[in-house]
C-alpha positions as CSV (number, residue, x, y, z in Angstrom):
1,M,-33.2,-57.9,-64.8
2,N,-29.7,-57.1,-66.6
3,F,-26.8,-55.5,-65.0
4,A,-26.9,-52.0,-65.5
5,A,-30.8,-52.2,-63.2
6,Q,-29.1,-54.3,-60.4
7,S,-26.3,-52.2,-60.3
8,R,-28.7,-49.5,-59.7
9,L,-30.4,-51.0,-57.1
10,R,-26.6,-51.9,-55.0
11,L,-26.4,-48.4,-55.1
12,S,-29.3,-46.9,-54.0
13,Q,-29.3,-49.7,-51.2
14,R,-25.9,-48.7,-50.1
15,G,-27.1,-44.7,-50.2
16,I,-30.1,-45.6,-48.5
17,G,-27.1,-47.9,-45.5
18,R,-25.3,-44.9,-45.5
19,F,-28.5,-42.1,-44.7
20,V,-29.4,-44.7,-42.0
21,C,-26.0,-44.6,-40.4
22,L,-25.2,-41.2,-40.9
23,G,-28.4,-40.6,-39.0
24,F,-27.6,-42.8,-36.1
25,L,-24.2,-41.5,-35.6
26,I,-26.1,-38.2,-34.8
27,W,-29.2,-39.5,-32.8
28,A,-26.4,-41.3,-31.2
29,V,-24.2,-38.3,-30.6
30,V,-25.6,-35.0,-30.5
31,L,-29.0,-35.7,-29.3
32,P,-27.9,-36.9,-25.5
33,P,-26.2,-33.5,-24.9
34,V,-29.0,-32.1,-25.0
35,A,-31.0,-34.4,-23.3
36,W,-28.4,-34.6,-19.6
37,A,-28.2,-30.2,-21.3
38,Q,-32.1,-30.3,-20.6
39,T,-32.6,-32.6,-17.1
40,T,-29.8,-30.1,-15.4
41,K,-31.0,-26.9,-16.7
42,G,-31.3,-24.6,-13.6
43,R,-29.2,-27.1,-11.6
44,K,-26.3,-25.2,-9.5
45,P,-23.1,-26.6,-9.8
46,G,-20.7,-28.2,-6.8
47,P,-23.3,-29.2,-3.9
48,D,-26.3,-27.7,-2.6
49,L,-25.4,-24.3,0.0
50,E,-27.3,-25.2,3.3
51,K,-27.2,-22.0,6.3
52,L,-27.2,-23.0,9.3
53,S,-27.9,-20.2,13.1
54,G,-28.3,-19.9,16.2
55,K,-25.6,-17.7,18.9
56,I,-22.1,-17.3,19.8
57,Q,-21.5,-19.8,22.8
58,E,-17.7,-19.4,22.9
59,V,-15.0,-18.0,21.2
60,E,-11.9,-17.9,21.5
61,F,-9.6,-15.7,19.8
62,K,-5.6,-16.6,17.8
63,G,-4.1,-14.5,16.2
64,K,-6.2,-13.1,13.2
65,A,-8.1,-16.5,13.1
66,A,-10.7,-17.4,16.5
67,N,-12.0,-20.7,17.3
68,L,-16.5,-20.6,17.5
69,I,-18.5,-22.7,19.2
70,I,-22.2,-21.9,17.8
71,D,-25.2,-23.3,19.6
72,R,-27.6,-23.8,17.0
73,T,-31.4,-23.1,16.9
74,D,-32.2,-26.0,15.4
75,G,-31.8,-28.3,18.7
76,G,-28.8,-30.0,16.7
77,D,-25.2,-30.4,18.5
78,P,-22.7,-27.2,18.8
79,L,-20.8,-26.3,15.7
80,E,-17.4,-25.7,16.3
81,I,-16.2,-23.3,13.4
82,L,-12.3,-22.1,13.3
83,V,-12.0,-19.2,11.1
84,T,-9.5,-17.4,9.2
85,P,-8.8,-14.2,7.1
86,K,-9.8,-15.8,4.4
87,L,-13.1,-16.6,5.6
88,K,-15.7,-14.1,4.0
89,V,-17.5,-12.3,8.2
90,L,-20.1,-9.8,7.8
91,I,-20.5,-7.9,10.9
92,S,-22.8,-5.3,11.8
93,G,-24.2,-3.6,14.4
94,S,-26.4,-0.5,15.6
95,A,-24.5,2.4,16.3
96,D,-25.3,6.3,17.1
97,S,-23.9,10.0,15.3
98,A,-20.4,9.4,17.8
99,L,-19.1,7.1,14.6
100,L,-20.1,9.7,11.3
101,V,-16.8,10.6,11.4
102,P,-14.7,12.1,8.2
103,K,-13.0,10.0,6.4
104,Q,-15.1,7.0,6.8
105,S,-17.2,5.4,3.7
106,V,-20.9,5.5,4.2
107,V,-24.2,4.7,1.9
108,V,-27.1,6.7,2.2
109,R,-30.5,4.0,2.3
110,G,-33.4,5.9,1.1
111,A,-32.2,9.7,0.4
112,F,-35.0,11.9,-1.1
113,E,-34.7,15.5,-2.2
114,S,-36.8,18.1,-1.2
115,N,-36.2,22.4,-2.0
116,K,-32.7,20.9,-3.5
117,E,-31.7,19.8,-0.7
118,W,-31.0,15.4,0.2
119,F,-32.5,13.9,3.2
120,A,-32.4,10.7,4.7
121,K,-32.3,8.6,8.1
122,R,-31.1,5.3,7.0
123,F,-27.4,5.3,7.2
124,E,-24.7,2.6,6.9
125,V,-21.0,3.6,7.9
126,Y,-18.0,1.0,6.9
127,P,-14.8,1.4,8.6
128,G,-11.5,0.5,7.3
129,S,-13.2,-0.3,3.4
130,P,-14.4,1.9,0.7
131,P,-18.2,1.6,0.1
132,P,-19.8,-0.5,-2.1
133,T,-21.1,2.0,-4.7
134,S,-20.2,5.5,-5.2
135,G,-21.9,8.4,-6.5
136,I,-26.1,8.2,-6.2
137,Q,-28.1,6.0,-7.7
138,P,-32.2,5.7,-7.7
139,E,-33.6,3.2,-5.3
140,A,-34.7,0.3,-6.7
141,E,-37.2,-1.4,-3.7
142,K,-37.9,2.3,-3.1
143,G,-39.7,4.9,-5.9
144,G,-38.7,8.0,-5.4
145,A,-35.8,7.1,-3.4
146,Y,-32.0,7.2,-4.1
147,V,-29.0,5.5,-2.3
148,I,-26.3,8.2,-2.3
149,A,-22.8,6.2,-1.6
150,G,-19.3,7.8,-1.0
151,T,-16.7,9.5,1.2
152,L,-17.9,11.6,4.4
153,L,-15.8,14.7,4.1
154,A,-17.2,16.3,7.2
155,H,-20.5,16.3,9.7
156,E,-21.9,18.8,11.7
157,N,-25.1,19.1,13.9
158,G,-26.5,16.0,11.3
159,K,-25.6,17.9,8.2
160,L,-23.2,15.3,6.2
161,L,-21.4,16.6,2.8
162,I,-20.6,13.2,1.2
163,N,-17.5,12.9,-1.9
164,A,-20.5,10.6,-3.4
165,G,-18.1,9.7,-7.3
166,G,-16.0,13.4,-7.7
167,K,-19.5,14.8,-6.5
168,Q,-20.0,16.6,-2.7
169,V,-23.1,16.0,-1.5
170,P,-24.1,17.1,1.6
171,V,-27.2,15.2,3.2
172,N,-28.9,16.3,5.9
173,F,-31.1,13.6,8.4
174,E,-34.4,13.4,8.4
175,Q,-36.5,15.9,10.5
176,G,-39.0,14.4,13.0
177,A,-37.4,11.1,13.0
178,A,-34.1,9.6,15.0
179,P,-31.3,8.5,12.4
180,E,-31.1,4.8,11.8
181,I,-27.2,4.5,11.8
182,V,-25.7,0.9,11.1
183,V,-22.2,-0.5,10.6
184,F,-20.6,-3.2,8.4
185,T,-17.4,-4.7,9.4
186,S,-15.3,-7.7,9.1
187,Q,-13.2,-7.1,12.5
188,L,-14.0,-9.9,13.9
189,E,-12.4,-9.7,17.6
190,L,-16.2,-7.6,18.1
191,A,-17.2,-11.2,17.3
192,K,-19.3,-11.7,21.4
193,V,-21.0,-14.7,23.1
194,G,-24.4,-14.0,22.6
195,S,-24.3,-12.8,19.3
196,P,-26.7,-14.1,16.7
197,I,-24.7,-15.3,13.9
198,E,-25.7,-17.2,10.8
199,V,-23.5,-19.4,8.8
200,E,-23.8,-20.3,5.0
201,G,-21.1,-23.5,3.3
202,S,-21.4,-26.6,2.9
203,T,-21.4,-30.6,4.0
204,R,-18.1,-33.2,2.6
205,G,-17.4,-36.3,4.2
206,G,-19.9,-35.7,7.1
207,K,-18.2,-32.5,7.8
208,F,-20.0,-29.1,7.6
209,L,-17.7,-26.4,5.3
210,P,-18.3,-23.1,5.8
211,Q,-17.8,-20.4,3.3
212,K,-19.9,-17.3,4.7
213,I,-20.6,-15.6,8.3
214,L,-22.5,-13.4,9.1
215,I,-22.7,-11.7,13.2
216,Q,-25.2,-9.6,14.5
217,L,-23.9,-7.1,17.8
218,Q,-26.5,-6.9,20.1
219,D,-24.6,-4.0,22.1
220,P,-23.9,-0.8,19.8
221,L,-20.8,0.5,18.6
222,T,-18.9,2.6,19.9
223,P,-15.7,4.9,18.2
224,E,-13.7,3.1,21.1
225,D,-14.5,0.1,20.0
226,F,-12.7,1.1,16.3
227,A,-10.1,2.6,18.1
228,P,-6.1,0.9,17.7
229,R,-5.1,-1.1,20.6
230,K,-2.3,-0.9,22.2
231,P,-0.9,-4.6,22.3
232,E,0.1,-5.4,26.3
233,K,3.7,-5.3,27.4
234,K,5.1,-8.0,29.2
235,A,7.1,-8.0,32.0
236,A,10.1,-7.7,31.8
237,P,11.8,-11.0,34.5
238,P,13.7,-9.9,37.5
239,K,17.3,-9.2,36.9
240,P,20.0,-11.7,38.3
241,A,21.9,-10.1,42.0
242,T,25.2,-8.8,41.0
243,K,28.3,-7.7,42.7
244,S,28.5,-4.1,43.2
245,K,32.3,-3.4,42.9
246,K,32.7,-2.4,46.7
247,D,31.4,-6.5,47.1
248,K,34.3,-6.9,44.7
249,G,37.5,-5.6,46.7
250,V,36.5,-7.4,50.1
251,K,38.3,-9.9,51.4
252,P,36.9,-13.5,52.7
253,V,37.0,-13.6,56.1
254,P,38.1,-16.7,58.7
255,S,35.7,-18.4,60.0
256,G,34.7,-17.2,63.7
257,D,35.7,-13.1,62.8
258,E,33.3,-10.9,61.7
259,P,33.8,-9.3,58.6
260,E,34.7,-5.0,58.6
261,T,32.4,-3.4,57.5
262,P,34.4,-0.3,55.1
263,P,33.9,3.4,56.0
264,G,30.9,5.3,55.0
265,E,28.7,1.4,54.9
266,F,25.8,1.2,57.0
267,D,26.2,-1.6,58.9
268,P,22.7,-3.5,60.5
269,D,25.0,-4.6,63.6
270,D,25.9,-1.9,64.5
271,P,23.7,0.6,63.1
272,F,25.0,3.6,66.0
273,G,29.4,2.5,65.0
274,D,29.3,1.8,68.4
275,K,31.5,-0.8,67.6
276,K,34.3,1.2,65.5
277,K,34.0,3.9,68.9
278,S,35.0,1.1,70.7
279,K,38.0,-2.0,70.2
280,P,38.3,-4.7,73.2
281,S,42.1,-2.8,74.0
282,A,44.7,-5.9,74.8
283,P,45.5,-6.9,77.7
284,P,48.2,-5.9,79.1
285,E,51.7,-6.8,79.6
286,P,52.9,-7.6,83.1
287,A,55.1,-5.7,84.7
288,A,58.8,-6.2,84.4
289,G,60.4,-8.2,87.2
290,A,57.1,-9.6,88.5
291,S,58.0,-12.6,86.5
292,S,61.7,-12.7,88.5
293,R,60.0,-12.9,92.0
294,A,57.3,-15.6,90.9
295,G,60.2,-17.3,90.9
296,Q,62.0,-16.2,93.8
297,D,58.7,-17.5,95.5
């Protein structure tokens, strides 16, 4: 083999070696992330969420926070949770039509139109918060039904006027059926002992960390439950007794003598003023000359 042929062989071997190295590099760098992506596909980032249910066994309010002790339905140890304003809390309960007042955020579900009028049976009230949506949208779960959401403008005799996305929409109670009114709020002070509760969170380091709390109230809600509560006024401590201006002018009385009551004041020891009327008179002085006669005797 001549020199030229040997040179061409060496170059071809070098090219093959570089190609093999490049292929190995691609396999080592690109393949692992792809395989990792395939194995982790469908997994949720972070720890798995858990749901614990039970009933409120004890509730203690501490300012804007509350300490809840939950009796778990799975038979585990009671769960103690400190609920702060940062934690997501949703409280729901039934109510009557008295809570359908103007300026409340409402959501009407299952609404249908008949003779150019809207009718519905379920009404949701969100006191103190905007509705989840605003306007009229088809309800996906019920064919032909709609969701009407907005601010309640008026309510009279089972007929509501709702501002839904800038459009005034009249909605009537469904005829022949009692309206179903549900309240959703985050006012933690409405939580009561015995209410069913569901807590969603995760366990880290052997400690359960709640992320969301759902509480179902058993007693129907009334407008009084949302009325502003006046803070309780604490009774002021009694003021120490102070001497009057008249007391300052009374001079101390020597021991054994009784003080004389100033004129016009009530003396409990002399209610009728007898002491002032009858003062003991001084003993009579002996007559002149009596002492001289006694000396002569």
